[in-house]
N, C-alpha and C positions, 0 to 999 in steps of 0.2 A: 684477532686481527681485523683491521678495517681496510676496506677496499674502495678505491675511487676509480672510475673508468672515464676515459675521454674518447668519445667516438669521433674520430677525425676523418672527414672526407677529404677530397682533393684540396679544397680551399683551406681547410684546417691544417692539412699537412704542409701546405705552402707557408702558413703562418708560423708553424713550428720551425721549418727550415730557416725562415728569415729571422727567427728569434723573437717573434711577437708573443704576446700573452697566450698561454696555452689552455686557458679555461674557457672554451667557447660556451655559448648558451646551451649547447647540447650536453655539456659535462655535468650531469646531475649526479649527486651522491647516491650510491646504492643503499638499500636498507642496511642498518647496522653500522653506518659510518659514523665518524666522530662528530661532535658538535662543532658548530662554526667557530666558537671560541677556541676549542682545542686545536682545530686545524690552523687557525690564524697564529696561535702560539708556536705551532710546529713549522709554519711557512713551507708547506708542501703542496704542490710543487713550487719551488722558488724559481725554477727554470726547467725547460724541456728542450729536447733536441731530436731531430730526425735526420738521418743521413740522406743525401740527394738520391741515392739508389733505392731507398725505401726498404732497407734490410735491418736497420738498427734504430731503436728508440731509446733515448736516455732521459732520465729525470733526476733533478737535483733537489734535495730537501735540506733545510737548515733551521736554525733557531731553537732547537730543543734536543740536546744530547741524551734525553731520557727515552727517545724513540728510535726504533730501527725501521727501515723501509727498503723496498726493492721495486724496480720497474717491472711491468708486466706487458705482454703483447700477445696477440693471436696471430699466428702465421697463416699463410695461404694454404698450407697443407692441413690446417685444422688444429695444429699443436699449439698449446699455450706455453710460452717461454717466460722465464723469470730472470731478472738481473741479479747480480750479486747483492746479498743483504748487507746494508751499510748502516752506520749510525747517522742520524740526521744532523750532521755537523758541517753543512755546506759542501757536500761531496756528491758525486754522481753514481747512479746505477744504470746499467745498460742491458736491455733485452735484445737478443740477436735472433733474427730470422733468416740470416744468410744460409743458403743450402736447404731452406724450407719453403721456398717460393716467395719470400718477402713478407712484408707486413700487410695486414688487412685493413688497418685503420682503427681497429679495436685495441686501443692503447690505454695504459693506466698505471697505477701504482698501488701497493699495499703498504700499510704502516701499522705499527703496534707499539705499545708502551713496553719497554724492556727493562726499565729500572724502577 
């Protein structure tokens, strides 16, 4: 499984809410992540979303039906939550922190080759 994190502060969260690109300069791949070529073929994230209340983070991946992915987020109570695992076929996965104090800004996604 490969993981990518996006550390999103207030300005980054605003960019997500407004639908702007979600790979800020601070979004560096963690060790063991996929190659740039593999990530480009996967197109992940193709888009991302953050609700105005700061409780839900969503990520959409597309371009490669051989991969599965899911959204990840750290909640203010310290719990890491995961969205539904989906095939990377232009669909969304949402990580929910409602009832857990909201999102911290430590947002991301995991993906892996499943076929």
